[in-house]
C-alpha positions in Angstrom: 37.7 -32.7 41.1 40.4 -30.3 40.0 40.3 -27.8 42.9 42.8 -25.4 41.2 40.5 -25.1 38.2 37.2 -25.1 40.2 38.3 -22.3 42.5 41.0 -20.6 40.5 43.5 -21.3 43.3 46.8 -19.3 43.3 49.7 -20.1 45.7 52.3 -17.4 46.4 55.1 -16.8 48.9 57.0 -19.0 51.2 56.9 -19.7 54.9 56.0 -22.2 57.6 52.5 -20.8 58.1 49.8 -20.6 55.4 47.4 -17.7 55.1 44.2 -18.6 53.1 42.4 -15.4 51.8 38.7 -15.8 51.1 36.8 -12.9 49.5 33.3 -11.5 50.2 30.0 -11.3 48.2 30.4 -9.7 44.8 34.2 -9.8 45.0 37.0 -12.1 43.8 40.6 -12.8 44.9 42.1 -9.8 43.0 40.7 -7.5 45.7 43.3 -8.8 48.1 46.1 -7.3 46.1 46.2 -4.1 48.3 47.1 -6.3 51.3 48.5 -9.6 50.3 52.0 -8.5 49.2 52.8 -7.5 52.8 52.7 -11.2 53.7 54.2 -13.2 50.9 57.7 -12.7 52.2 57.0 -14.5 55.5 54.0 -16.7 54.7 52.7 -19.2 52.2 49.6 -17.4 50.7 46.7 -19.2 49.1 44.1 -17.1 47.1 41.0 -18.5 45.6 37.6 -17.5 44.1 34.4 -18.8 45.6 32.5 -21.0 43.1 30.4 -18.6 41.0 32.8 -15.6 41.5 35.9 -14.4 39.6 37.6 -16.9 37.4 36.1 -19.9 39.2 34.5 -22.7 37.2 30.9 -21.7 36.8 30.1 -25.2 35.7 30.9 -26.4 39.2 28.1 -24.3 40.6 25.3 -26.4 42.2 22.3 -24.6 43.5 21.6 -27.2 46.1 25.1 -27.4 47.4 25.5 -23.6 47.6 22.0 -23.0 49.1 23.8 -22.5 52.4 27.2 -21.3 53.5 28.1 -24.9 54.4 28.7 -25.7 50.8 31.3 -22.9 50.5 32.8 -24.1 53.9 33.2 -27.6 52.5 35.1 -26.1 49.5 37.3 -24.1 51.8 38.2 -27.2 53.8 39.2 -29.0 50.6 41.4 -26.1 49.5 43.1 -26.1 52.9 43.7 -29.9 52.7 45.3 -29.7 49.3 47.1 -26.4 49.2 48.0 -25.3 52.8 50.8 -26.5 55.0 51.8 -25.9 58.6 49.5 -23.9 60.8 46.6 -22.5 58.7 45.2 -19.0 59.3 42.0 -18.0 57.4 41.6 -14.4 56.3 37.9 -13.9 55.5 36.2 -10.8 54.3 32.5 -10.3 55.2 30.5 -13.5 54.5 33.8 -15.4 54.1 34.5 -14.8 57.8 31.4 -17.0 58.5 32.4 -19.5 55.8 35.7 -19.8 57.7 34.0 -20.3 61.0 31.9 -23.0 59.5 34.9 -24.7 58.0 36.5 -24.6 61.4 33.4 -26.2 63.0 33.4 -28.9 60.3 37.0 -29.9 61.0 38.0 -28.9 64.6 41.7 -28.3 65.0 42.4 -27.8 61.3 42.4 -24.0 61.6 45.0 -22.2 63.8 43.5 -18.8 63.7 41.0 -16.5 61.9 41.3 -12.9 60.7 37.8 -11.7 60.1 37.4 -8.4 58.2 34.0 -6.8 58.4 32.4 -10.0 59.7 28.7 -10.4 60.6 27.1 -13.6 61.9 23.6 -12.2 61.3 22.5 -9.0 59.4 19.0 -8.9 60.8 18.1 -7.1 64.1 16.2 -9.1 66.8 15.1 -8.3 70.3 18.5 -8.9 71.8 20.8 -8.4 68.8 21.7 -5.5 66.5 22.6 -6.7 63.0 22.1 -3.4 61.3 19.0 -4.2 59.2 15.4 -4.9 59.8 14.0 -8.0 58.2 11.8 -6.0 55.8 14.9 -4.0 54.8 16.7 -7.2 53.8 13.7 -8.4 51.8 13.4 -5.1 50.0 17.1 -5.2 49.2 16.8 -8.7 47.8 13.6 -7.9 45.8 15.4 -5.0 44.2 18.4 -7.2 43.4 16.1 -9.8 41.8 14.3 -7.3 39.6 17.3 -5.2 38.5 20.6 -6.8 39.4 22.8 -4.5 37.3 21.0 -1.4 38.6 21.3 -2.6 42.2 25.0 -3.2 41.7 25.6 0.2 40.3 23.8 1.9 43.1 24.9 -0.3 46.1 28.5 -1.1 45.3 29.8 2.5 45.9 27.8 2.7 49.1 29.1 -0.6 50.3 32.7 0.4 49.5 32.4 3.9 51.1 36.0 5.1 50.9 35.3 8.8 50.4 38.1 10.3 48.3 38.8 7.0 46.6 36.2 6.8 43.9 38.2 4.3 41.9 37.5 1.7 44.6 33.8 2.1 44.3 34.1 1.7 40.6 36.1 -1.4 41.0 33.6 -3.0 43.3 30.7 -2.0 40.9 32.5 -3.6 38.0 33.1 -6.8 40.1 29.5 -7.0 41.0 28.4 -6.5 37.4 30.8 -9.3 36.2 29.2 -11.8 38.5 26.6 -14.1 36.8 23.3 -12.5 38.0 21.5 -15.7 38.9 24.4 -16.9 41.0 24.7 -13.5 42.6 21.0 -13.4 43.5 21.2 -16.8 45.2 24.4 -16.0 47.0 22.9 -12.7 48.2 19.9 -14.5 49.7 22.2 -17.1 51.4 24.5 -14.3 52.7 21.9 -11.9 54.1 19.4 -14.4 55.4 22.0 -16.6 57.2 22.2 -16.6 61.0 25.5 -18.0 62.2 25.4 -16.8 65.8 25.3 -20.3 67.1 28.2 -21.3 64.9 30.5 -18.6 66.2 29.4 -18.6 69.9 32.2 -20.1 72.0 34.5 -20.8 69.1 37.9 -21.0 70.8 40.1 -20.5 67.8 42.2 -17.3 68.2 40.5 -14.6 66.1 41.3 -11.0 65.0 38.2 -9.0 64.2 38.9 -6.0 62.0 36.0 -3.6 62.4 35.6 -0.4 60.4 34.6 2.7 62.4 31.8 3.4 59.8 30.4 0.3 58.1 26.9 0.2 56.6 26.9 -3.6 56.3 28.6 -4.6 59.6 28.2 -1.8 62.1 30.3 -1.4 65.2 27.7 -3.2 67.4 28.3 -6.4 65.3 32.0 -6.3 65.9 31.5 -5.8 69.6 29.0 -8.7 69.7 31.5 -11.1 68.0 34.3 -10.0 70.4 32.0 -10.8 73.3 31.0 -14.3 72.0 34.4 -15.4 70.7 36.4 -16.1 73.8 39.9 -15.8 72.2 39.2 -12.8 70.0 40.9 -9.4 69.6 38.8 -6.5 68.3 40.7 -4.0 66.3 38.8 -0.9 65.1 40.1 0.5 61.8 39.5 4.2 61.0 37.7 3.6 57.8 34.4 4.4 56.1 33.0 1.4 54.3 32.9 -2.4 54.3 36.2 -3.1 52.6 39.0 -1.8 54.8 41.5 -4.3 53.2 41.1 -2.1 50.0 40.5 1.4 51.4 42.7 1.2 54.5 45.1 -1.7 53.7 48.0 -0.2 55.8 46.0 -0.2 59.0 44.7 -3.8 58.3 48.3 -5.0 57.5 49.6 -3.5 60.7 46.9 -5.1 62.8 47.4 -8.5 61.1 51.1 -8.3 61.6 50.7 -7.8 65.3 48.1 -10.6 65.6 50.2 -13.1 63.5 53.5 -12.5 65.3 53.1 -15.5 67.6 53.0 -17.8 64.6 56.2 -16.5 63.0 58.1 -15.4 66.1 58.4 -11.8 64.9 56.3 -9.1 63.4 55.7 -9.1 59.6 57.4 -6.3 57.9 
């Protein structure tokens, strides 16, 4: 299997530590461009597209394999094995934060640290947990997506992005959603929004930076606080940002927080 072709892998920068950037639902690796250049001077940087997204090989998409996040975690582990060197730090946005946690569980000790941007282990409220959505809300969202994917994308992408005053970002996310093959997007949405990874993250000892937006429709503040409570070696950094993509709409704040968190691996702050 040619992983470079399967996942459109790009390797940039130089350094003794590798950062692997993994994008969220409806996105691709290009959306890291607001952030990634701050790190290529000190780190080896690996970018890739999840199978089914961006310029990945759509022929590699297998509905059975990708019917859970474990399939994506397996891919991530393979990419780390082939393209990373030295300590490996996973930078995951949204659902990819959980894909990273699963990859960590699959191969304990392989991952040195996590940076989780807008993470959520479970989107659905329960008696003792606030995920941000009721189960019927998620089913309604998925039903709308099934019946009119392009219309759903055009409506939801700007809301997910938030970023008031930066309309071009909402347009970029809309276009990215609309480029995704609808049947793949529909399955990935169900896998994403119906997954419950609370048991996978609970007690994970890998050092973790949680970047939480002050106003995030998809992963509200309560979710970031929950993760901080169950991840024993976690740091919670609240970014002043409206929306679910602070790496795009508030990249400077994200870069500063990451630089501080990553300093033990490089011996100095990243410029």
